[in-house]
C-alpha atoms as a printed R data frame, in Angstrom:
    type eleno elety resid chain resno       x      y       z
1   ATOM     1    CA   MET     A     1   0.063 -0.005  -0.051
2   ATOM     2    CA   ALA     A     2   1.103  3.445  -0.813
3   ATOM     3    CA   ALA     A     3   2.426  5.840   1.769
4   ATOM     4    CA   TRP     A     4  -0.047  8.197   3.605
5   ATOM     5    CA   SER     A     5   1.541 11.300   1.995
6   ATOM     6    CA   GLY     A     6   0.733  9.723  -1.634
7   ATOM     7    CA   MET     A     7  -2.881  8.845  -0.534
8   ATOM     8    CA   ARG     A     8  -3.423 12.363   1.039
9   ATOM     9    CA   ASN     A     9  -2.116 13.967  -2.001
10  ATOM    10    CA   LYS     A    10  -4.318 12.051  -4.268
11  ATOM    11    CA   LEU     A    11  -7.445 12.614  -1.906
12  ATOM    12    CA   GLU     A    12  -6.815 16.398  -1.768
13  ATOM    13    CA   ASN     A    13  -5.525 17.188  -4.977
14  ATOM    14    CA   GLU     A    14  -6.038 14.449  -7.595
15  ATOM    15    CA   TYR     A    15  -9.701 13.400  -6.444
16  ATOM    16    CA   LEU     A    16 -11.019 16.244  -4.326
17  ATOM    17    CA   ALA     A    17 -13.592 18.612  -6.250
18  ATOM    18    CA   GLN     A    18 -12.131 21.852  -7.044
19  ATOM    19    CA   SER     A    19 -14.736 23.859  -5.056
20  ATOM    20    CA   LEU     A    20 -13.323 22.094  -2.065
21  ATOM    21    CA   ARG     A    21  -9.631 22.199  -2.556
22  ATOM    22    CA   GLY     A    22  -7.879 23.944   0.421
23  ATOM    23    CA   ARG     A    23 -10.915 23.572   2.631
24  ATOM    24    CA   ILE     A    24 -11.177 19.594   3.111
25  ATOM    25    CA   GLN     A    25  -8.083 17.954   4.547
26  ATOM    26    CA   TYR     A    26  -7.503 14.410   5.363
27  ATOM    27    CA   TYR     A    27  -5.453 13.387   8.584
28  ATOM    28    CA   CYS     A    28  -4.006 10.215   9.559
29  ATOM    29    CA   THR     A    29  -1.056  9.558  11.832
30  ATOM    30    CA   SER     A    30   0.344  6.460  13.510
31  ATOM    31    CA   TYR     A    31   1.874  6.548  16.939
32  ATOM    32    CA   THR     A    32   5.218  4.799  16.661
33  ATOM    33    CA   GLN     A    33   5.906  4.838  20.318
34  ATOM    34    CA   SER     A    34   2.797  2.786  21.027
35  ATOM    35    CA   ALA     A    35   3.054 -0.839  21.263
36  ATOM    36    CA   ASP     A    36   0.907 -1.504  18.143
37  ATOM    37    CA   GLN     A    37   2.003  1.678  16.430
38  ATOM    38    CA   ASN     A    38  -1.614  2.396  15.873
39  ATOM    39    CA   GLY     A    39  -2.932  6.121  15.453
40  ATOM    40    CA   ARG     A    40  -5.961  8.239  14.374
41  ATOM    41    CA   ALA     A    41  -7.634  9.860  11.535
42  ATOM    42    CA   SER     A    42  -9.937 12.549  10.604
43  ATOM    43    CA   ILE     A    43 -11.603 14.571   8.037
44  ATOM    44    CA   ARG     A    44 -11.423 18.258   8.478
45  ATOM    45    CA   LEU     A    45 -13.178 21.216   7.033
46  ATOM    46    CA   ASP     A    46 -11.533 24.598   7.345
47  ATOM    47    CA   GLY     A    47  -9.483 23.026  10.028
48  ATOM    48    CA   LYS     A    48 -12.458 21.715  12.186
49  ATOM    49    CA   GLU     A    49 -12.770 17.933  12.573
50  ATOM    50    CA   LEU     A    50 -16.014 16.667  11.118
51  ATOM    51    CA   ILE     A    51 -15.254 13.102  11.911
52  ATOM    52    CA   SER     A    52 -12.392 11.597  13.871
53  ATOM    53    CA   GLY     A    53 -11.295  8.332  15.280
54  ATOM    54    CA   CYS     A    54  -8.790  6.563  16.997
55  ATOM    55    CA   TYR     A    55  -7.790  2.859  17.468
56  ATOM    56    CA   TRP     A    56  -8.021  2.937  21.270
57  ATOM    57    CA   ASN     A    57 -11.591  4.057  21.038
58  ATOM    58    CA   MET     A    58 -12.475  0.506  20.154
59  ATOM    59    CA   TYR     A    59 -11.723 -0.654  23.551
60  ATOM    60    CA   GLY     A    60 -13.455  2.242  25.455
61  ATOM    61    CA   LYS     A    61 -16.462  2.391  23.233
62  ATOM    62    CA   ALA     A    62 -17.188 -1.145  22.221
63  ATOM    63    CA   ARG     A    63 -19.914 -1.425  24.944
64  ATOM    64    CA   LEU     A    64 -21.713  1.356  23.177
65  ATOM    65    CA   PHE     A    65 -22.119 -0.393  19.806
66  ATOM    66    CA   PRO     A    66 -25.871 -1.549  19.380
67  ATOM    67    CA   HIS     A    67 -26.112 -5.324  19.587
68  ATOM    68    CA   ASP     A    68 -27.325 -5.776  16.050
69  ATOM    69    CA   ASP     A    69 -26.568 -8.149  13.250
70  ATOM    70    CA   LYS     A    70 -23.069 -6.442  12.758
71  ATOM    71    CA   TYR     A    71 -22.011 -6.448  16.268
72  ATOM    72    CA   GLU     A    72 -20.050 -9.855  15.936
73  ATOM    73    CA   GLN     A    73 -18.231 -8.431  12.807
74  ATOM    74    CA   ARG     A    74 -17.426 -5.312  14.688
75  ATOM    75    CA   MET     A    75 -15.842 -6.879  17.541
76  ATOM    76    CA   ARG     A    76 -13.690 -9.084  15.457
77  ATOM    77    CA   TRP     A    77  -9.956 -8.187  15.725
78  ATOM    78    CA   GLY     A    78  -9.085 -5.770  12.773
79  ATOM    79    CA   LEU     A    79 -12.531 -6.000  10.955
80  ATOM    80    CA   SER     A    80 -14.339 -3.024  12.384
81  ATOM    81    CA   ILE     A    81 -17.120 -1.922  10.024
82  ATOM    82    CA   VAL     A    82 -17.043  1.691   8.962
83  ATOM    83    CA   ASP     A    83 -20.444  2.680   9.114
84  ATOM    84    CA   GLU     A    84 -22.423  5.576  10.770
85  ATOM    85    CA   THR     A    85 -22.220  4.168  14.086
86  ATOM    86    CA   ALA     A    86 -18.382  3.634  13.999
87  ATOM    87    CA   LEU     A    87 -18.123  7.042  12.668
88  ATOM    88    CA   LYS     A    88 -20.085  8.645  15.350
89  ATOM    89    CA   LEU     A    89 -18.344  6.803  18.146
90  ATOM    90    CA   GLY     A    90 -14.826  7.509  16.727
91  ATOM    91    CA   VAL     A    91 -14.044  3.775  16.468
92  ATOM    92    CA   PHE     A    92 -12.058  3.761  13.249
93  ATOM    93    CA   ASP     A    93  -8.200  4.603  12.883
94  ATOM    94    CA   GLU     A    94  -5.791  5.358  10.224
95  ATOM    95    CA   SER     A    95  -5.837  1.666   8.934
96  ATOM    96    CA   SER     A    96  -9.517  2.172   8.252
97  ATOM    97    CA   PHE     A    97  -8.607  5.234   6.205
98  ATOM    98    CA   TYR     A    98  -6.144  3.185   4.305
99  ATOM    99    CA   ARG     A    99  -8.452  0.216   3.447
100 ATOM   100    CA   ALA     A   100 -11.080  2.834   2.429
101 ATOM   101    CA   PHE     A   101  -8.698  4.714   0.274
102 ATOM   102    CA   TYR     A   102  -7.385  1.416  -1.317
103 ATOM   103    CA   VAL     A   103 -11.057  0.346  -2.234
104 ATOM   104    CA   PHE     A   104 -11.892  3.910  -3.416
105 ATOM   105    CA   ASP     A   105  -8.780  4.182  -5.462
106 ATOM   106    CA   ASN     A   106  -9.223  0.808  -7.319
107 ATOM   107    CA   GLN     A   107 -13.004  0.909  -8.387
108 ATOM   108    CA   SER     A   108 -15.322  3.191 -10.395
109 ATOM   109    CA   ILE     A   109 -16.795  6.235  -8.773
110 ATOM   110    CA   GLU     A   110 -20.259  4.483  -9.216
111 ATOM   111    CA   LYS     A   111 -19.240  1.539  -7.072
112 ATOM   112    CA   SER     A   112 -17.725  3.796  -4.531
113 ATOM   113    CA   LEU     A   113 -21.014  5.819  -4.173
114 ATOM   114    CA   CYS     A   114 -22.944  2.762  -3.329
115 ATOM   115    CA   SER     A   115 -20.022  1.001  -1.127
116 ATOM   116    CA   ASP     A   116 -20.937 -0.447   2.394
117 ATOM   117    CA   ASN     A   117 -18.056  1.450   3.527
118 ATOM   118    CA   LEU     A   118 -19.253  4.912   4.766
119 ATOM   119    CA   LEU     A   119 -15.651  6.354   4.265
120 ATOM   120    CA   VAL     A   120 -15.639  5.198   0.890
121 ATOM   121    CA   ARG     A   121 -18.772  6.856  -0.004
122 ATOM   122    CA   ILE     A   122 -17.627 10.104   1.715
123 ATOM   123    CA   PHE     A   123 -14.431  9.952  -0.284
124 ATOM   124    CA   ALA     A   124 -16.715  9.558  -3.503
125 ATOM   125    CA   VAL     A   125 -19.118 12.554  -2.742
126 ATOM   126    CA   LEU     A   126 -16.270 14.837  -2.447
127 ATOM   127    CA   ASP     A   127 -14.828 13.484  -5.550
128 ATOM   128    CA   ARG     A   128 -14.449 15.765  -8.499
129 ATOM   129    CA   ARG     A   129 -15.734 12.960 -10.752
130 ATOM   130    CA   VAL     A   130 -19.175 13.520  -9.196
131 ATOM   131    CA   GLY     A   131 -20.787 16.548 -11.019
132 ATOM   132    CA   LYS     A   132 -23.392 19.022 -10.337
133 ATOM   133    CA   ARG     A   133 -25.859 16.870 -12.318
134 ATOM   134    CA   ARG     A   134 -25.016 13.807 -10.266
135 ATOM   135    CA   LEU     A   135 -25.290 15.778  -7.023
136 ATOM   136    CA   ARG     A   136 -28.664 16.829  -8.001
137 ATOM   137    CA   GLN     A   137 -29.822 13.360  -8.778
138 ATOM   138    CA   MET     A   138 -28.547 12.265  -5.383
139 ATOM   139    CA   ARG     A   139 -30.800 14.597  -3.531
140 ATOM   140    CA   ASP     A   140 -34.008 12.391  -3.732
141 ATOM   141    CA   SER     A   141 -32.121  9.479  -2.000
142 ATOM   142    CA   LEU     A   142 -30.509 11.408   0.809
143 ATOM   143    CA   LYS     A   143 -33.604 10.498   3.238
144 ATOM   144    CA   GLU     A   144 -32.317  6.899   3.120
145 ATOM   145    CA   GLU     A   145 -28.664  7.863   3.836
146 ATOM   146    CA   ASP     A   146 -26.801  8.132   7.034
147 ATOM   147    CA   GLU     A   147 -26.606 11.473   8.739
148 ATOM   148    CA   ILE     A   148 -22.862 11.743   8.461
149 ATOM   149    CA   PHE     A   149 -23.151 11.180   4.672
150 ATOM   150    CA   ASN     A   150 -25.725 13.895   4.343
151 ATOM   151    CA   LEU     A   151 -23.417 16.296   6.111
152 ATOM   152    CA   PHE     A   152 -20.743 15.708   3.495
153 ATOM   153    CA   TYR     A   153 -23.235 15.730   0.784
154 ATOM   154    CA   VAL     A   154 -24.410 19.357   1.953
155 ATOM   155    CA   ILE     A   155 -20.840 20.558   2.137
156 ATOM   156    CA   ARG     A   156 -20.088 19.363  -1.460
157 ATOM   157    CA   ALA     A   157 -23.677 20.766  -2.704
158 ATOM   158    CA   ASP     A   158 -23.041 24.116  -0.839
159 ATOM   159    CA   ALA     A   159 -19.457 24.266  -2.348
160 ATOM   160    CA   GLU     A   160 -20.959 23.742  -5.807
161 ATOM   161    CA   HIS     A   161 -23.853 26.176  -5.191
162 ATOM   162    CA   ILE     A   162 -26.561 23.907  -5.811
163 ATOM   163    CA   LEU     A   163 -27.882 23.365  -2.384
164 ATOM   164    CA   ASP     A   164 -31.539 24.316  -2.203
165 ATOM   165    CA   LYS     A   165 -31.697 25.774   1.471
166 ATOM   166    CA   SER     A   166 -35.407 24.639   1.692
167 ATOM   167    CA   LYS     A   167 -34.742 21.095   0.852
168 ATOM   168    CA   ASN     A   168 -31.605 20.675   3.248
169 ATOM   169    CA   PRO     A   169 -31.549 16.907   4.220
170 ATOM   170    CA   ASN     A   170 -30.370 17.584   7.589
171 ATOM   171    CA   ARG     A   171 -33.626 19.447   8.650
């Protein structure tokens, strides 16, 4: 897998929509002094973290996960599911970003927009290959989307000046 600096460069310069360049930053770090060398990751807008996670949150917040059909998968070592629950609890880390980027970088934008991995879908909605027409088409399906995905959709639609304030999906 490529180094983080190469991934970040691709995410922020090659893939990121022109209207968001300089405003969206992707952040990952590994703590080399920690026993497992795990770290944290985040996505920032204008310097403010919108989502952030840390490997160590898995231990402290595991009891907060709902005991649903995904619970066993979430609890397996290294197989955390990156969905709205994981992002809200901050139970993801830099390796989650790496895996999501690898998937995103190696499949079509259409597949990325439909991915089960919420990070992949977030990368996709911020991608320059998703144009204004597609963003307008997506507006009808936002009620079925996760709150966090809707947040990133609104950021992108607002940056493209196509956001209809009366149809804000977060209201």
